[in-house]
Structures are given as C-alpha cells and as structure tokens.
The first five atom37 places (N, CA, C, CB, O) and aatype in JSON, in Angstrom:
{
  "aatype": [20, 20, 20, 20, 20, 20, 20, 20, 20, 20, 20, 20, 20, 20, 20, 20, 20, 20, 20, 20, 20, 20, 20, 20, 20, 20, 20, 20, 20, 20, 20, 20, 20, 20, 20, 20, 20, 20, 20, 20, 20, 20, 20, 20, 20, 20, 20, 20, 20, 20, 20, 20, 20, 20, 20, 20, 20, 20, 20, 20, 20, 20, 20, 20, 20, 20, 20, 20, 20, 20, 20, 20, 20, 20, 20, 20, 20, 20, 20, 20, 20, 20, 20, 20, 20, 20, 20, 20, 20, 20, 20, 20, 20, 20, 20, 20, 20, 20, 20, 20, 20, 20, 20, 20, 20, 20, 20, 20, 20, 20, 20, 20, 20, 20, 20, 20, 20, 20, 20, 20, 20, 20, 20, 20, 20, 20, 20, 20, 20],
  "atom_mask": [
    [1, 1, 1, 1, 1],
    [1, 1, 1, 1, 1],
    [1, 1, 1, 1, 1],
    [1, 1, 1, 1, 1],
    [1, 1, 1, 1, 1],
    [1, 1, 1, 1, 1],
    [1, 1, 1, 1, 1],
    [1, 1, 1, 1, 1],
    [1, 1, 1, 1, 1],
    [1, 1, 1, 1, 1],
    [1, 1, 1, 1, 1],
    [1, 1, 1, 1, 1],
    [1, 1, 1, 1, 1],
    [1, 1, 1, 1, 1],
    [1, 1, 1, 1, 1],
    [1, 1, 1, 1, 1],
    [1, 1, 1, 1, 1],
    [1, 1, 1, 1, 1],
    [1, 1, 1, 1, 1],
    [1, 1, 1, 1, 1],
    [1, 1, 1, 1, 1],
    [1, 1, 1, 1, 1],
    [1, 1, 1, 1, 1],
    [1, 1, 1, 1, 1],
    [1, 1, 1, 1, 1],
    [1, 1, 1, 1, 1],
    [1, 1, 1, 1, 1],
    [1, 1, 1, 1, 1],
    [1, 1, 1, 1, 1],
    [1, 1, 1, 1, 1],
    [1, 1, 1, 1, 1],
    [1, 1, 1, 1, 1],
    [1, 1, 1, 1, 1],
    [1, 1, 1, 1, 1],
    [1, 1, 1, 1, 1],
    [1, 1, 1, 1, 1],
    [1, 1, 1, 1, 1],
    [1, 1, 1, 1, 1],
    [1, 1, 1, 1, 1],
    [1, 1, 1, 1, 1],
    [1, 1, 1, 1, 1],
    [1, 1, 1, 1, 1],
    [1, 1, 1, 1, 1],
    [1, 1, 1, 1, 1],
    [1, 1, 1, 1, 1],
    [1, 1, 1, 1, 1],
    [1, 1, 1, 1, 1],
    [1, 1, 1, 1, 1],
    [1, 1, 1, 1, 1],
    [1, 1, 1, 1, 1],
    [1, 1, 1, 1, 1],
    [1, 1, 1, 1, 1],
    [1, 1, 1, 1, 1],
    [1, 1, 1, 1, 1],
    [1, 1, 1, 1, 1],
    [1, 1, 1, 1, 1],
    [1, 1, 1, 1, 1],
    [1, 1, 1, 1, 1],
    [1, 1, 1, 1, 1],
    [1, 1, 1, 1, 1],
    [1, 1, 1, 1, 1],
    [1, 1, 1, 1, 1],
    [1, 1, 1, 1, 1],
    [1, 1, 1, 1, 1],
    [1, 1, 1, 1, 1],
    [1, 1, 1, 1, 1],
    [1, 1, 1, 1, 1],
    [1, 1, 1, 1, 1],
    [1, 1, 1, 1, 1],
    [1, 1, 1, 1, 1],
    [1, 1, 1, 1, 1],
    [1, 1, 1, 1, 1],
    [1, 1, 1, 1, 1],
    [1, 1, 1, 1, 1],
    [1, 1, 1, 1, 1],
    [1, 1, 1, 1, 1],
    [1, 1, 1, 1, 1],
    [1, 1, 1, 1, 1],
    [1, 1, 1, 1, 1],
    [1, 1, 1, 1, 1],
    [1, 1, 1, 1, 1],
    [1, 1, 1, 1, 1],
    [1, 1, 1, 1, 1],
    [1, 1, 1, 1, 1],
    [1, 1, 1, 1, 1],
    [1, 1, 1, 1, 1],
    [1, 1, 1, 1, 1],
    [1, 1, 1, 1, 1],
    [1, 1, 1, 1, 1],
    [1, 1, 1, 1, 1],
    [1, 1, 1, 1, 1],
    [1, 1, 1, 1, 1],
    [1, 1, 1, 1, 1],
    [1, 1, 1, 1, 1],
    [1, 1, 1, 1, 1],
    [1, 1, 1, 1, 1],
    [1, 1, 1, 1, 1],
    [1, 1, 1, 1, 1],
    [1, 1, 1, 1, 1],
    [1, 1, 1, 1, 1],
    [1, 1, 1, 1, 1],
    [1, 1, 1, 1, 1],
    [1, 1, 1, 1, 1],
    [1, 1, 1, 1, 1],
    [1, 1, 1, 1, 1],
    [1, 1, 1, 1, 1],
    [1, 1, 1, 1, 1],
    [1, 1, 1, 1, 1],
    [1, 1, 1, 1, 1],
    [1, 1, 1, 1, 1],
    [1, 1, 1, 1, 1],
    [1, 1, 1, 1, 1],
    [1, 1, 1, 1, 1],
    [1, 1, 1, 1, 1],
    [1, 1, 1, 1, 1],
    [1, 1, 1, 1, 1],
    [1, 1, 1, 1, 1],
    [1, 1, 1, 1, 1],
    [1, 1, 1, 1, 1],
    [1, 1, 1, 1, 1],
    [1, 1, 1, 1, 1],
    [1, 1, 1, 1, 1],
    [1, 1, 1, 1, 1],
    [1, 1, 1, 1, 1],
    [1, 1, 1, 1, 1],
    [1, 1, 1, 1, 1],
    [1, 1, 1, 1, 1],
    [1, 1, 1, 1, 1],
    [1, 1, 1, 1, 1]
  ],
  "atom_positions": [
    [[114.04, 170.93, 63.13], [114.1, 169.23, 62.46], [113.89, 167.93, 63.25], [115.53, 168.91, 61.89], [114.26, 167.76, 64.42]],
    [[113.44, 167.29, 62.68], [112.9, 166.17, 63.69], [113.82, 165.5, 64.62], [112.3, 165.07, 62.94], [115.01, 165.76, 64.43]],
    [[113.57, 164.76, 65.5], [114.86, 164.41, 66.08], [114.31, 162.71, 65.63], [115.23, 164.97, 68.04], [113.23, 162.31, 65.2]],
    [[115.66, 161.97, 65.96], [115.16, 160.67, 65.81], [114.4, 159.8, 66.86], [116.16, 160.04, 65.49], [114.05, 160.36, 67.9]],
    [[114.17, 158.76, 66.72], [113.13, 158.11, 67.38], [113.47, 156.65, 67.4], [111.8, 158.39, 66.73], [113.43, 156.15, 66.27]],
    [[113.72, 156.03, 68.15], [114.35, 154.37, 67.76], [113.38, 153.64, 68.97], [116.55, 154.05, 68.09], [113.12, 154.04, 70.1]],
    [[112.94, 152.35, 68.23], [111.53, 151.5, 69.26], [112.73, 150.99, 70.0], [110.14, 149.96, 68.42], [113.78, 150.84, 69.38]],
    [[112.66, 150.71, 71.25], [113.65, 149.75, 72.29], [112.63, 148.47, 72.68], [114.22, 150.74, 73.99], [111.5, 148.82, 73.01]],
    [[112.87, 147.23, 72.66], [112.17, 146.19, 72.63], [113.21, 145.03, 73.27], [111.61, 145.97, 71.15], [114.39, 145.1, 72.93]],
    [[112.76, 143.89, 74.27], [113.11, 143.5, 74.9], [112.4, 142.3, 74.94], [113.26, 144.19, 75.65], [111.29, 142.37, 75.46]],
    [[112.98, 140.49, 74.24], [111.94, 139.65, 74.61], [111.98, 139.03, 76.21], [111.97, 138.52, 73.56], [111.55, 137.92, 76.51]],
    [[112.61, 140.0, 77.16], [112.6, 139.54, 78.06], [111.45, 140.0, 79.23], [113.77, 139.63, 78.26], [111.31, 139.62, 80.39]],
    [[110.76, 140.88, 78.48], [109.5, 141.49, 78.89], [108.43, 141.01, 77.72], [109.66, 143.22, 79.02], [108.54, 140.69, 76.54]],
    [[107.56, 141.1, 78.49], [105.88, 140.77, 77.62], [105.8, 141.37, 76.71], [104.48, 141.11, 78.23], [106.55, 142.33, 76.81]],
    [[105.27, 141.37, 75.76], [105.1, 141.58, 74.26], [103.93, 142.5, 74.27], [104.82, 140.17, 73.35], [102.92, 141.97, 74.75]],
    [[103.78, 143.81, 73.86], [102.96, 144.76, 74.17], [101.26, 144.1, 73.81], [103.5, 146.13, 73.28], [100.89, 143.47, 72.82]],
    [[100.5, 144.52, 74.97], [99.32, 144.1, 74.65], [98.48, 145.12, 73.59], [98.65, 143.89, 75.95], [97.26, 144.97, 73.62]],
    [[98.88, 145.92, 72.85], [97.9, 146.44, 72.06], [98.72, 147.43, 70.85], [96.81, 147.26, 73.08], [99.75, 146.95, 70.36]],
    [[98.42, 148.33, 70.55], [99.3, 149.0, 68.91], [99.95, 150.37, 69.93], [97.74, 149.79, 66.97], [99.51, 151.51, 70.03]],
    [[101.03, 149.79, 70.55], [102.03, 150.49, 71.05], [103.77, 149.59, 71.2], [101.33, 150.95, 72.49], [103.98, 148.4, 70.95]],
    [[104.79, 150.63, 71.68], [106.05, 149.67, 71.95], [106.09, 149.6, 73.18], [107.42, 150.06, 71.45], [105.34, 150.25, 73.92]],
    [[107.26, 148.54, 73.68], [107.93, 148.74, 74.95], [108.12, 149.89, 75.72], [108.98, 148.39, 74.83], [107.75, 150.3, 76.82]],
    [[108.99, 150.38, 74.56], [109.81, 151.7, 74.99], [110.12, 152.39, 73.81], [111.18, 151.43, 75.78], [110.34, 151.79, 72.76]],
    [[110.18, 153.94, 73.91], [110.72, 154.33, 72.57], [112.3, 155.39, 72.69], [109.32, 155.25, 71.75], [112.01, 156.43, 73.28]],
    [[113.53, 155.37, 72.37], [114.36, 155.85, 72.57], [114.28, 157.73, 71.99], [115.25, 154.85, 72.06], [114.17, 157.38, 70.82]],
    [[114.26, 158.69, 71.94], [114.15, 160.34, 71.72], [115.23, 160.81, 72.25], [112.94, 161.13, 72.39], [115.35, 161.13, 73.43]],
    [[116.23, 160.87, 71.23], [117.67, 161.48, 72.07], [117.98, 161.15, 72.87], [117.88, 162.52, 72.49], [118.35, 159.99, 72.67]],
    [[118.23, 161.64, 74.6], [118.28, 161.24, 75.21], [117.41, 160.63, 76.28], [118.81, 161.68, 75.2], [117.87, 160.15, 77.32]],
    [[116.29, 160.66, 76.01], [115.27, 160.24, 76.93], [115.02, 158.61, 76.51], [113.85, 161.26, 76.79], [115.68, 158.25, 75.54]],
    [[114.16, 157.58, 77.12], [113.93, 156.78, 76.79], [112.3, 156.86, 77.45], [114.98, 155.89, 77.01], [112.32, 157.34, 78.59]],
    [[111.12, 156.55, 77.03], [110.07, 156.83, 77.14], [109.72, 155.11, 76.92], [109.6, 158.08, 76.2], [109.88, 154.42, 75.92]],
    [[108.89, 154.54, 78.98], [108.42, 153.45, 78.38], [107.1, 153.21, 78.44], [108.99, 152.49, 78.77], [106.54, 153.86, 79.31]],
    [[106.57, 152.65, 77.94], [105.16, 152.03, 78.05], [104.78, 151.17, 79.52], [105.04, 150.96, 76.75], [105.42, 150.15, 79.78]],
    [[103.85, 151.59, 80.31], [103.41, 150.67, 81.62], [103.91, 149.58, 81.57], [102.05, 150.37, 81.85], [104.13, 149.03, 80.5]],
    [[104.19, 149.03, 82.79], [104.63, 146.99, 82.26], [103.82, 146.6, 84.07], [107.58, 146.25, 82.04], [104.19, 147.13, 85.12]],
    [[102.69, 145.56, 83.91], [102.17, 145.11, 84.56], [102.51, 143.49, 85.08], [101.2, 145.45, 84.07], [103.2, 142.84, 84.3]],
    [[102.2, 143.03, 85.96], [102.85, 141.52, 86.39], [102.82, 140.53, 85.13], [101.89, 140.72, 87.72], [102.35, 139.39, 85.24]],
    [[103.37, 141.06, 83.86], [103.04, 139.83, 83.15], [103.94, 138.59, 82.85], [102.67, 140.23, 82.02], [104.91, 139.11, 82.29]],
    [[104.15, 137.35, 82.91], [105.13, 137.04, 82.55], [105.31, 137.06, 81.24], [105.35, 136.15, 83.01], [104.54, 136.78, 80.32]],
    [[106.54, 137.45, 81.26], [106.91, 137.29, 79.54], [106.94, 135.95, 78.69], [108.36, 137.77, 79.31], [107.09, 136.0, 77.47]],
    [[106.76, 134.55, 79.5], [107.24, 133.88, 78.63], [105.59, 133.25, 78.46], [108.66, 132.97, 79.04], [105.32, 132.66, 77.41]],
    [[104.94, 133.34, 79.12], [103.59, 132.45, 78.99], [102.76, 133.71, 78.83], [103.11, 131.32, 80.43], [101.55, 133.49, 78.89]],
    [[103.2, 135.3, 78.6], [102.1, 136.42, 78.78], [100.71, 136.53, 79.77], [101.59, 136.5, 77.52], [99.7, 137.2, 79.56]],
    [[101.01, 135.68, 80.87], [99.66, 135.27, 81.78], [99.85, 136.02, 83.32], [99.56, 133.31, 82.01], [100.88, 135.93, 83.99]],
    [[98.84, 136.65, 83.66], [99.52, 137.24, 84.92], [100.08, 136.45, 86.22], [98.57, 138.11, 85.44], [100.14, 135.3, 86.66]],
    [[100.37, 137.49, 86.49], [101.78, 136.28, 87.82], [100.27, 136.32, 88.78], [104.1, 137.52, 89.09], [99.32, 137.11, 88.83]],
    [[100.6, 135.13, 89.44], [99.35, 134.95, 90.5], [100.23, 134.64, 91.84], [98.1, 133.48, 90.07], [101.08, 133.78, 92.09]],
    [[99.67, 135.73, 92.61], [100.31, 135.46, 94.48], [99.96, 136.22, 94.95], [101.76, 135.46, 95.06], [98.79, 136.6, 94.89]],
    [[101.1, 136.87, 95.79], [100.81, 137.85, 96.43], [101.26, 138.92, 95.71], [101.2, 137.8, 97.62], [102.02, 138.7, 94.77]],
    [[100.77, 140.56, 96.11], [101.33, 142.07, 95.52], [102.44, 141.77, 95.75], [100.95, 143.55, 96.13], [102.93, 142.28, 94.74]],
    [[103.42, 141.28, 96.36], [104.92, 141.74, 96.03], [105.36, 140.98, 95.06], [105.95, 141.66, 97.16], [106.16, 141.35, 94.21]],
    [[104.71, 139.55, 95.15], [105.5, 139.05, 93.94], [104.75, 139.54, 92.67], [105.64, 137.4, 93.94], [105.32, 139.31, 91.6]],
    [[103.5, 140.2, 92.65], [103.33, 140.96, 91.48], [104.11, 141.82, 91.05], [102.43, 141.51, 91.47], [104.44, 141.92, 89.86]],
    [[104.5, 142.57, 92.03], [105.62, 143.82, 91.96], [106.61, 143.75, 91.2], [106.28, 144.12, 93.1], [106.76, 144.21, 90.07]],
    [[107.85, 142.66, 92.37], [108.43, 142.27, 91.87], [108.56, 141.72, 90.18], [108.46, 141.83, 92.65], [109.65, 141.57, 89.64]],
    [[107.29, 141.45, 89.53], [107.59, 141.04, 88.34], [107.49, 141.92, 87.34], [106.97, 140.09, 88.08], [107.88, 141.85, 86.18]],
    [[106.81, 142.91, 88.01], [106.64, 144.22, 87.32], [108.01, 144.51, 86.97], [105.95, 145.41, 88.19], [108.6, 144.59, 85.89]],
    [[108.48, 144.68, 88.65], [110.08, 145.51, 88.16], [111.02, 144.79, 87.13], [111.19, 145.66, 89.57], [111.8, 145.33, 86.34]],
    [[110.74, 143.37, 87.31], [112.08, 142.59, 86.56], [111.57, 142.74, 84.92], [112.31, 140.56, 87.14], [112.27, 142.26, 84.04]],
    [[110.14, 143.53, 84.56], [109.52, 143.57, 83.41], [110.82, 144.9, 83.1], [107.58, 143.85, 83.44], [111.61, 144.83, 82.16]],
    [[110.78, 145.97, 84.05], [110.97, 146.87, 83.37], [112.32, 147.13, 83.55], [110.16, 147.79, 83.57], [112.69, 148.25, 83.19]],
    [[113.46, 146.07, 84.19], [114.09, 145.9, 84.12], [115.03, 145.77, 82.78], [113.82, 145.43, 84.76], [116.13, 146.26, 82.53]],
    [[113.97, 144.72, 81.82], [114.57, 144.0, 81.21], [114.35, 145.27, 79.3], [113.78, 142.18, 81.55], [114.83, 145.1, 78.18]],
    [[113.61, 146.14, 79.78], [113.4, 147.41, 79.02], [114.32, 147.96, 79.37], [112.29, 148.2, 79.15], [115.29, 147.94, 78.61]],
    [[114.39, 148.51, 80.34], [115.89, 149.18, 80.67], [116.97, 148.8, 79.96], [116.36, 148.93, 81.99], [117.56, 149.55, 79.18]],
    [[117.43, 147.15, 80.27], [119.28, 146.75, 79.52], [119.01, 146.52, 78.43], [120.32, 145.35, 79.99], [120.0, 146.31, 77.72]],
    [[117.53, 146.43, 77.67], [117.26, 146.2, 76.13], [118.04, 147.96, 75.68], [115.05, 145.9, 75.68], [119.1, 147.85, 75.08]],
    [[117.61, 149.33, 75.93], [117.7, 150.48, 75.94], [118.88, 150.74, 76.38], [116.81, 151.0, 76.48], [118.97, 151.97, 76.39]],
    [[120.38, 150.03, 76.96], [121.38, 150.1, 77.42], [121.4, 150.93, 78.79], [122.1, 150.49, 76.47], [122.37, 151.66, 79.01]],
    [[120.3, 150.84, 79.76], [120.33, 151.61, 80.74], [120.61, 150.42, 82.0], [118.95, 152.54, 80.77], [120.78, 149.2, 81.96]],
    [[120.57, 151.57, 83.24], [120.16, 150.49, 84.45], [119.29, 151.07, 84.98], [121.15, 150.05, 85.55], [118.48, 151.67, 84.27]],
    [[119.14, 151.1, 86.46], [117.82, 151.36, 87.4], [118.26, 152.88, 87.31], [117.69, 150.52, 89.22], [117.48, 153.83, 87.23]],
    [[119.84, 152.95, 87.33], [120.1, 154.31, 87.85], [119.92, 155.36, 86.52], [121.72, 154.36, 88.56], [120.39, 156.48, 86.72]],
    [[119.5, 155.22, 85.62], [119.19, 156.19, 84.58], [117.99, 156.29, 84.76], [119.49, 155.92, 83.24], [117.43, 156.45, 83.68]],
    [[117.13, 156.28, 85.8], [115.9, 156.36, 85.48], [115.51, 157.58, 86.47], [115.14, 154.97, 85.61], [115.75, 157.64, 87.68]],
    [[114.85, 158.53, 85.68], [114.36, 160.24, 86.23], [113.06, 160.29, 86.54], [114.49, 161.51, 85.1], [112.64, 161.3, 87.11]],
    [[111.99, 158.97, 86.16], [110.7, 159.86, 86.71], [110.19, 158.59, 86.97], [109.69, 161.01, 85.68], [111.09, 157.9, 86.5]],
    [[109.26, 157.74, 87.45], [108.7, 156.68, 87.82], [107.04, 156.77, 88.04], [109.44, 156.33, 88.96], [106.8, 157.11, 89.19]],
    [[105.85, 156.55, 87.27], [105.35, 156.73, 87.56], [104.41, 155.04, 88.07], [105.24, 157.76, 86.86], [104.51, 153.92, 87.56]],
    [[103.45, 155.58, 89.37], [102.78, 154.34, 89.54], [101.39, 154.09, 89.55], [103.13, 153.91, 90.54], [100.84, 155.16, 89.79]],
    [[100.76, 153.43, 89.44], [99.39, 152.97, 89.41], [99.13, 152.06, 90.08], [98.94, 152.66, 88.39], [99.79, 151.03, 90.0]],
    [[97.91, 152.21, 91.07], [97.77, 151.05, 92.13], [96.2, 151.18, 92.18], [98.65, 151.29, 93.78], [95.65, 152.27, 92.39]],
    [[95.27, 149.56, 91.9], [94.03, 149.5, 91.84], [93.71, 149.61, 93.53], [93.55, 148.18, 90.98], [92.54, 149.88, 93.81]],
    [[94.36, 149.47, 94.3], [94.81, 149.8, 95.7], [95.34, 150.43, 96.58], [95.13, 149.44, 95.96], [95.93, 149.59, 97.26]],
    [[95.5, 151.49, 97.02], [96.48, 152.23, 98.18], [96.93, 151.15, 99.01], [95.7, 153.4, 99.21], [98.12, 151.0, 99.3]],
    [[96.08, 150.44, 99.37], [96.31, 149.08, 100.81], [97.95, 148.88, 100.45], [95.1, 147.0, 100.54], [98.89, 148.81, 101.24]],
    [[97.95, 148.81, 99.05], [99.52, 147.92, 98.27], [101.18, 149.31, 98.41], [98.96, 147.55, 95.6], [102.39, 149.1, 98.35]],
    [[100.33, 150.65, 98.63], [101.42, 151.7, 98.53], [102.91, 150.94, 99.36], [100.77, 153.32, 99.4], [103.95, 150.98, 98.71]],
    [[102.94, 150.4, 100.54], [104.21, 150.28, 101.16], [104.41, 149.41, 100.62], [104.46, 150.22, 102.43], [105.61, 149.53, 100.36]],
    [[103.9, 148.0, 99.99], [104.88, 147.22, 99.79], [105.02, 147.24, 98.44], [104.75, 146.01, 100.34], [105.4, 146.18, 97.96]],
    [[104.7, 148.68, 97.19], [105.43, 148.26, 96.25], [106.94, 149.5, 96.55], [104.43, 148.31, 94.65], [107.92, 149.74, 95.84]],
    [[106.51, 150.08, 97.96], [107.47, 150.96, 98.66], [108.86, 149.52, 98.2], [106.92, 151.42, 100.82], [109.74, 149.32, 97.36]],
    [[108.34, 148.94, 99.21], [109.39, 148.31, 99.85], [110.58, 147.43, 98.35], [108.47, 147.06, 101.14], [111.74, 147.6, 97.98]],
    [[109.68, 146.72, 98.01], [110.09, 146.62, 96.58], [111.19, 147.18, 95.81], [109.21, 146.98, 95.99], [112.3, 146.75, 95.49]],
    [[110.54, 148.29, 95.59], [111.26, 149.3, 94.79], [112.41, 150.25, 95.25], [110.33, 150.09, 94.37], [113.0, 151.16, 94.66]],
    [[112.52, 149.72, 96.56], [113.75, 150.06, 97.05], [114.95, 149.41, 97.03], [113.62, 150.24, 98.05], [116.09, 149.76, 97.32]],
    [[114.12, 147.67, 96.35], [114.87, 146.44, 96.29], [115.71, 147.01, 94.29], [113.39, 144.6, 96.48], [116.83, 146.58, 94.02]],
    [[115.5, 147.26, 94.0], [115.56, 147.5, 92.66], [116.24, 149.06, 92.48], [114.04, 147.3, 92.02], [117.18, 149.12, 91.69]],
    [[115.79, 150.46, 93.21], [116.3, 151.57, 93.26], [117.58, 151.91, 94.02], [115.42, 152.2, 93.59], [117.61, 151.41, 95.14]],
    [[118.68, 152.68, 93.66], [119.41, 153.24, 95.12], [119.01, 154.52, 95.05], [121.15, 153.18, 95.31], [118.16, 154.96, 94.28]],
    [[119.92, 155.46, 96.28], [119.44, 156.83, 96.8], [120.25, 157.36, 95.43], [119.98, 157.46, 98.62], [120.73, 156.56, 94.63]],
    [[120.3, 158.37, 95.33], [119.05, 159.01, 95.34], [117.89, 158.85, 94.19], [119.39, 160.3, 95.42], [117.74, 158.96, 92.97]],
    [[117.06, 158.46, 95.59], [115.92, 158.13, 93.98], [115.21, 159.41, 93.68], [114.4, 156.78, 94.21], [115.1, 160.59, 94.0]],
    [[114.59, 158.06, 92.51], [113.9, 159.1, 91.04], [112.97, 159.89, 91.55], [113.02, 158.26, 89.69], [112.9, 159.76, 92.77]],
    [[112.21, 160.67, 91.11], [111.24, 161.4, 91.63], [110.24, 160.75, 91.08], [111.26, 162.78, 91.43], [110.42, 160.43, 89.9]],
    [[108.89, 160.35, 91.74], [107.8, 159.4, 91.39], [106.5, 160.51, 91.96], [107.98, 157.63, 92.31], [106.42, 161.51, 92.68]],
    [[105.44, 159.5, 91.01], [104.0, 159.91, 91.31], [103.09, 158.18, 91.47], [103.33, 161.09, 89.72], [103.08, 157.28, 90.63]],
    [[102.59, 158.2, 92.52], [101.74, 156.92, 92.45], [100.19, 157.71, 92.62], [102.2, 155.61, 93.86], [99.97, 158.62, 93.42]],
    [[99.25, 157.13, 91.72], [97.9, 157.25, 91.76], [97.14, 156.09, 91.6], [97.54, 158.08, 90.9], [97.24, 155.09, 90.89]],
    [[95.82, 156.75, 93.02], [94.68, 154.82, 92.91], [94.18, 155.23, 91.48], [92.67, 154.41, 94.45], [93.92, 156.36, 91.05]],
    [[94.1, 154.0, 90.87], [93.07, 154.0, 89.71], [91.9, 153.25, 89.52], [93.63, 153.73, 88.71], [91.98, 152.24, 90.23]],
    [[91.02, 153.27, 89.0], [89.73, 151.82, 89.27], [89.99, 151.13, 88.55], [88.14, 151.86, 89.06], [89.26, 150.17, 88.76]],
    [[90.81, 150.85, 87.5], [90.94, 149.73, 87.38], [92.35, 149.61, 86.06], [89.4, 149.17, 87.12], [92.61, 150.66, 85.47]],
    [[93.14, 148.4, 85.7], [94.07, 148.58, 85.16], [94.12, 147.16, 83.99], [95.15, 148.83, 86.25], [93.5, 146.13, 84.27]],
    [[94.9, 147.26, 82.73], [94.89, 146.08, 82.17], [94.94, 144.95, 82.2], [95.24, 146.04, 81.78], [96.09, 144.72, 82.57]],
    [[94.35, 143.86, 82.02], [93.95, 142.55, 82.18], [93.61, 142.59, 83.95], [95.26, 141.4, 81.57], [93.82, 141.81, 84.88]],
    [[93.17, 143.52, 83.85], [92.89, 143.38, 85.92], [94.33, 143.28, 87.21], [91.95, 141.4, 86.27], [94.48, 142.77, 88.32]],
    [[95.11, 144.03, 86.33], [96.39, 144.34, 87.36], [95.78, 144.6, 88.3], [97.44, 145.44, 87.13], [94.56, 144.49, 88.46]],
    [[96.89, 145.12, 89.3], [96.61, 145.78, 91.23], [97.94, 146.59, 90.79], [96.82, 144.29, 93.21], [98.35, 147.27, 91.73]],
    [[98.77, 146.72, 89.56], [99.93, 147.78, 89.88], [100.49, 147.61, 88.28], [101.25, 147.29, 91.38], [100.64, 146.53, 87.72]],
    [[100.73, 148.86, 87.73], [101.0, 148.98, 86.81], [102.35, 150.37, 86.83], [99.69, 149.03, 86.15], [101.94, 151.44, 87.27]],
    [[103.7, 150.32, 86.43], [104.79, 151.01, 86.37], [104.81, 151.51, 84.85], [105.99, 150.18, 86.85], [104.28, 150.96, 83.89]],
    [[105.79, 153.05, 84.87], [106.43, 153.14, 83.81], [107.49, 154.13, 83.75], [105.6, 153.28, 82.92], [106.91, 155.21, 83.88]],
    [[108.63, 154.32, 83.63], [109.76, 155.11, 84.01], [109.95, 155.77, 82.48], [111.16, 154.16, 84.71], [109.44, 155.45, 81.41]],
    [[110.73, 156.61, 82.76], [111.55, 157.64, 81.85], [112.75, 157.64, 82.35], [111.07, 159.1, 81.78], [113.0, 157.81, 83.54]],
    [[113.72, 157.4, 81.27], [115.41, 157.23, 81.63], [116.01, 158.06, 80.52], [116.11, 155.46, 81.56], [115.61, 158.35, 79.4]],
    [[117.52, 158.45, 81.47], [117.93, 159.78, 80.84], [119.39, 159.06, 80.43], [117.96, 161.35, 82.01], [120.29, 159.1, 81.27]],
    [[119.57, 158.54, 79.4], [120.87, 157.95, 78.8], [122.04, 159.12, 78.6], [120.5, 157.23, 77.27], [122.7, 158.91, 77.59]],
    [[122.43, 160.29, 79.32], [123.41, 160.84, 78.02], [124.25, 161.2, 78.83], [122.98, 162.04, 76.9], [125.29, 161.73, 78.45]]
  ]
}
C-alpha cells in the first residue's frame, strides 16, 4: 500500500526555481529540497559575505521546517554543498547558531557549481514522529 505524501510549502522561503517542491512529508519523514541564499521576497541572491549567505540559507530552511510542523531539533540529516571549502569553518559557525547538541549527522561536499552561482546549498531530512 502506498504511503501518503504531503507537499510542504512556506511563503517565508523562496519559491522553487524548477519543477520541484520545497519539501515533502512521507509518513514521519520530511525530505527538503536544497536551499540557496535566495531572499524569499525578492527572489534575488543575498549579496555580501559568506556568513550572510549561509544565514539566509538557514533562515530559508527554518521557514520550511516550521511549515512542516517541526524545529531544528527534528532534523536527522544535513547535507551541505560548498563551491569553496575555504568556507567550511564559516558554515560550521552559522550552523551552530541554529542547531544544539546533539548535532544531527552531516555530509559536506565540495562541488564545482550550484544554481544561480550560489556558494552554498543545504538540504535537511526531518523526523516528526
């Protein structure tokens, strides 16, 4: 028997820039699409230093998590994509402002490019059970 799927959407996070949803709930799990530093109001990339970009990404994630009925404490996996590993320490600093111990597992990967020339993209999986 198929598991019910529910699309999750927040107007406080950027609209999808392609044929995908911000997130989908399947049972007690929520799978989020990657977030980049897009301002949800202007749909323009946040300009400034990397910390400002990373903070915008986590604020976008926070909005989608809230729309799913969760908090950062419900996150069970984080995947971070960076175009420059020189930003690794900064993304860690920002992440610590949103997550508390025990921290969820995380994968960080260096990539050649990201949508809209973003320097960071982050996706999360939540467990709401």
